Structures are given as structure tokens and as C-alpha cells.
N, C-alpha and C positions, 0 to 999 in steps of 0.2 A: 510409571514405567520409563526407564532411561534406555534409549537405543544407542549402543556403543558404536563409535566411529573408529574404524582401523586407522592406525597411525604409522605402523611399521610392520616389517616382516623380518624374521631372522632366518638366515640361510646357513645351516650348519655345514661344514666341509672339512676334509682332511687337508686341503690346499688353499687356504684363504687368500694368499697373495695372487695366485693365478686367477682365482674366481673373481676377485675384486678388480683385477685388470680387465678381465673379460666384460664384467658388467659396466665398467667405465667406458670401454671402447663401444660397446653395443648400445647402451641405454643412456649414458650420461657423460658424453665426451668432454664436457666442460668441467666435470667435477674434480676437485683437487683435495688433497688431505686424507687423513687416515680414518676419520669417524664414518658415521653412516652416510650413504649415498642418498641424496635428496632427489627423488624421483617425482618432482612436481608437488611437493608437500607430503608425500608418502615416503618414509624412510626405509631403505634397505640396509640391513646390518648383516655383515658377513663375519662369521666367527669360526675359529679352529674348534672342532669338536672331536672327541675320542669315542663318541658312542654312535658314529655313522660311519658307513662304508665309503669308498671312493666313488661309487656310482649309486644314484637312487634306483632301487630295485622295483619301485612302484610309482613312476612319475606321474601317471595319469590320475593319481589320487587327488592332487591339488594342482591347479594350473593358475599361474599368475597372469592375469588379463590386463592389457593396456588398451584403453579406449583412446582412439586417435582421431584427429580431424582431417589429417592429410595422410591417407594411407600410403600413397605412392612415395611421399618424402621419407616417411619412416621406414618403408620397405627398402628403399635405396640405402638408407643409413645402415640397416641391419646387413644388407648384402655386402656393403663395403666392409663391415666388421667381420664378415666371413661366418655368419650364423649357420647352424646346421638346421635347415628346414625339415621338419618332420612331416608336415602336412603342407603340400603347396598352397600358395595363396589362392583363394577361391571366393567367388561370389556365391552367397547363400541367400535364402530368403530374407534373413534378418540384417544382412550387410556383408561386408567383406572380411575375411578371416585369414590369418597365417599363423601356424604353429611351429615353434622352433625350440631348441634345447640349449642349455648352458653347458659347460664342460663336465659338470657332474651329472648331467642327464635330467635335470629338472625342466619341466615343460613351462613355456611362456607362449603368450598368444598376443597378437595385435589384432584389434577389432575396430572397424568403422561401421557402426550401426547405420542403417538407413534412417533417414529423417522422414517423419510422417509429414505428408503434404496435404 
């Protein structure tokens, strides 16, 4: 049996330029060019689609999680980018979490899991 490894995600939108700018500002400030946005070896593809609405009506169905080592630094970067925090940053038994949304209403999370000691 082969275990598949995800390599990219496609985000369909009615406004690709705006969404691409938002993702660059929030998640990949050093990214340049028009191709996929490299998020540490995982590619984000943003594409114009005619089969989606302007807002995601069920954004909790799938949440894109980012596991981070320095939560405070990433939180500050996202704050500076003006993200819309849906769930305030909170410590939970498994670690620290913060949930935010992109301009189309898709949910994203940053997570710093607690290390077992």
C-alpha cells in the first residue's frame, strides 16, 4: 500500500488577484511571481473559478492547519497582515491554537503543539 503525501491545495475563488495578495501578505511575504505560492514545500494554488460563490458557505468543513515552532512570531506576522481572527488565540490541552479566515471566508489555523517531555 502507498500512503499519499499531500503536495498542494487548490483554492478556487471569484477574485484570484485579491486572494493571492492576501495569502502573500499573511503567509508568504517573500513570495514573488504568479505561480503557486510555496508554503514550506506545500504549494498553494489560487485559481479563478466560475463554480464557486464569493464566500465559502461552509468554511468549517475543511480547515488548513499550519504547525508552527514560534507561535508568537507567526501570530505577530498575521496580526500585522490584518487577519480576521475567528477564534482568539488560546492555550488548549494539546497546545496553542488560533483560527482566522481569508477574504473568501475559508478557515485557517496556526497550531503549536505541546512537546512531550
